[in-house]
C-alpha positions in Angstrom: 40.2 -90.0 -62.1 37.4 -87.4 -62.6 37.0 -86.1 -66.1 37.2 -82.4 -67.1 34.9 -81.0 -69.7 36.4 -78.0 -71.4 33.9 -75.7 -73.2 34.6 -72.7 -75.2 32.8 -69.5 -73.9 29.7 -68.2 -75.5 29.8 -65.7 -78.4 31.4 -62.4 -77.5 30.8 -59.1 -79.2 34.1 -59.4 -81.0 33.2 -63.0 -82.1 30.1 -61.5 -83.7 32.4 -59.0 -85.6 35.0 -61.7 -86.5 37.7 -60.0 -84.5 40.6 -61.8 -83.0 40.6 -61.4 -79.2 43.3 -63.2 -77.3 43.7 -61.4 -74.0 41.3 -58.6 -75.0 38.2 -58.7 -72.7 35.3 -58.3 -75.1 32.0 -59.1 -73.3 29.4 -61.7 -74.2 26.8 -60.8 -76.8 23.1 -61.4 -76.2 23.6 -64.5 -78.4 26.4 -65.6 -76.2 24.2 -65.5 -73.1 21.6 -67.5 -74.9 24.1 -70.1 -75.9 25.3 -70.5 -72.3 21.7 -71.0 -71.1 21.0 -73.5 -73.9 24.1 -75.6 -73.1 23.3 -75.6 -69.4 19.8 -77.0 -70.4 21.5 -79.7 -72.5 23.8 -80.7 -69.7 21.2 -80.7 -66.9 19.7 -84.2 -67.7 23.1 -85.8 -68.5 24.4 -88.7 -66.5 27.5 -86.7 -65.4 27.0 -84.5 -62.4 29.6 -81.8 -62.1 31.1 -81.1 -58.8 32.0 -77.5 -59.7 32.6 -75.0 -62.4 35.8 -73.1 -63.2 36.6 -70.4 -65.7 39.4 -68.4 -67.3 39.8 -64.9 -65.9 38.4 -63.2 -69.0 34.9 -61.9 -68.8 33.5 -63.7 -71.8 34.4 -67.0 -70.0 33.4 -65.9 -66.5 30.0 -64.7 -67.6 29.4 -67.9 -69.5 30.4 -69.9 -66.5 28.1 -67.9 -64.2 25.1 -68.6 -66.4 25.8 -72.3 -66.4 26.7 -72.4 -62.7 23.4 -70.9 -61.7 21.4 -73.2 -64.0 23.2 -76.3 -62.9 23.3 -75.3 -59.2 27.1 -75.5 -59.1 27.8 -72.6 -56.7 30.4 -69.9 -57.2 32.6 -69.9 -60.2 36.3 -70.5 -59.4 38.6 -68.4 -61.6 41.7 -70.2 -63.1 43.9 -67.6 -64.8 45.9 -70.4 -66.7 42.7 -71.2 -68.7 43.0 -67.8 -70.4 43.2 -67.6 -74.2 46.5 -67.3 -76.0 47.8 -63.8 -76.2 47.6 -63.0 -80.0 49.6 -59.7 -79.6 49.3 -57.3 -82.5 46.4 -59.3 -84.1 44.1 -58.5 -81.2 41.1 -56.5 -82.3 41.7 -57.1 -86.0 39.7 -59.2 -88.4 41.3 -62.0 -90.4 41.1 -59.9 -93.5 42.9 -57.0 -91.8 45.6 -59.3 -90.5 46.1 -60.8 -94.0 46.6 -57.3 -95.5 49.1 -56.2 -92.8 50.9 -59.5 -92.4 50.4 -61.5 -95.6 50.6 -65.2 -95.1 51.3 -64.9 -91.4 48.2 -66.6 -90.2 48.8 -69.6 -92.4 52.4 -69.8 -91.4 51.5 -69.6 -87.7 48.9 -72.3 -88.0 51.3 -74.5 -89.8 53.9 -74.2 -87.0 56.3 -72.1 -89.0 55.9 -69.1 -86.7 56.3 -69.6 -82.9 53.8 -66.9 -82.1 51.7 -64.1 -83.6 53.6 -60.7 -83.7 54.0 -59.5 -80.1 52.0 -62.5 -78.9 52.6 -65.5 -76.6 55.2 -68.1 -77.4 53.7 -71.6 -78.1 55.7 -73.4 -75.4 54.7 -71.0 -72.7 51.1 -71.1 -73.7 51.0 -74.9 -73.9 52.8 -75.3 -70.5 50.3 -73.2 -68.6 47.3 -74.9 -70.2 48.6 -78.4 -69.5 49.4 -77.4 -65.9 45.9 -76.3 -65.0 44.0 -79.0 -66.9 46.2 -81.8 -65.4 45.6 -80.3 -61.9 41.8 -80.1 -62.5 41.7 -83.7 -63.8 43.6 -84.9 -60.7 41.3 -83.2 -58.2 39.4 -85.3 -55.7 36.0 -83.7 -56.0 34.5 -85.2 -59.1 33.9 -84.0 -62.7 34.8 -80.4 -63.4 33.1 -78.1 -65.9 35.8 -75.7 -67.2 34.9 -72.7 -69.4 37.8 -71.6 -71.5 38.7 -70.6 -75.1 39.0 -72.2 -78.5 42.8 -71.8 -78.6 43.2 -73.6 -75.2 41.2 -76.6 -76.4 43.1 -76.8 -79.7 46.5 -76.5 -78.0 45.7 -79.5 -75.8 44.5 -81.5 -78.8 47.7 -80.8 -80.7 49.8 -81.7 -77.7 48.0 -85.0 -77.2 48.3 -86.0 -80.8 44.6 -85.4 -81.6 43.6 -83.6 -84.8 42.5 -80.2 -83.6 38.8 -79.7 -84.3 37.5 -76.2 -84.9 35.4 -75.4 -81.8 32.3 -73.3 -82.0 31.0 -71.3 -79.1 30.0 -73.7 -76.3 31.7 -76.6 -78.2 34.5 -78.5 -76.5 36.0 -81.8 -75.4 36.4 -84.1 -72.5 39.8 -84.7 -70.9 41.0 -87.0 -68.2 44.0 -88.7 -66.7 45.1 -92.2 -67.9 46.4 -94.8 -65.5 49.9 -93.4 -65.7 48.6 -89.9 -64.8 49.1 -88.5 -68.2 46.4 -86.3 -69.7 44.4 -87.8 -72.5 41.7 -86.4 -74.8 38.2 -87.9 -74.7 35.3 -87.3 -77.0 32.8 -84.7 -77.9 29.7 -86.5 -76.6 26.8 -84.2 -76.2 28.7 -81.2 -77.5 28.0 -79.1 -80.6 30.6 -79.4 -83.4 30.5 -77.8 -86.8 32.7 -77.8 -89.9 35.8 -75.7 -89.5 35.0 -73.6 -92.6 31.8 -72.3 -90.9 33.8 -70.8 -88.0 35.1 -67.3 -88.8 37.1 -66.7 -85.7 38.0 -69.3 -83.1 40.0 -66.9 -80.9 
């Protein structure tokens, strides 16, 4: 089965301000555009030749995908709404420091699985189900490897579901996924992708 490479979008203006985004549609920063072009240059000489590029329906993802599609001659970007980031509800637009003041301990409790969602946000089962649905479909497609531009929360949710220790994903970091012989999704590696220590990432959403 053809593999799928999930990449987190380039830096957005809210990433630069360390603000949680979720479904908010902050645009790419100038740095985010540069990151997308740099990653396309890194992927161009790789042995894998992508058949197409898809993106979540948020502009920071679509614009990242558009830069990479042009550089890699992959044609039009196909939008996949189920690749959208988790809805973080009332945390959207706030920094981690602001969230900790208003909801003390809530981020830690949510990350530890003691909260089923951020206040007003998307329930974990619903988020995981839509993410699995779209990535399994992309992995089962007949047209070859797919480059999918998505979000850090999407990649982490898949890793947790598949029993892989979630790695903090910087902008334009990601992971390979494919289908095993029994048609179950499995996580691959990070070959050729930038990874950094989790403590250096201020906001993965």
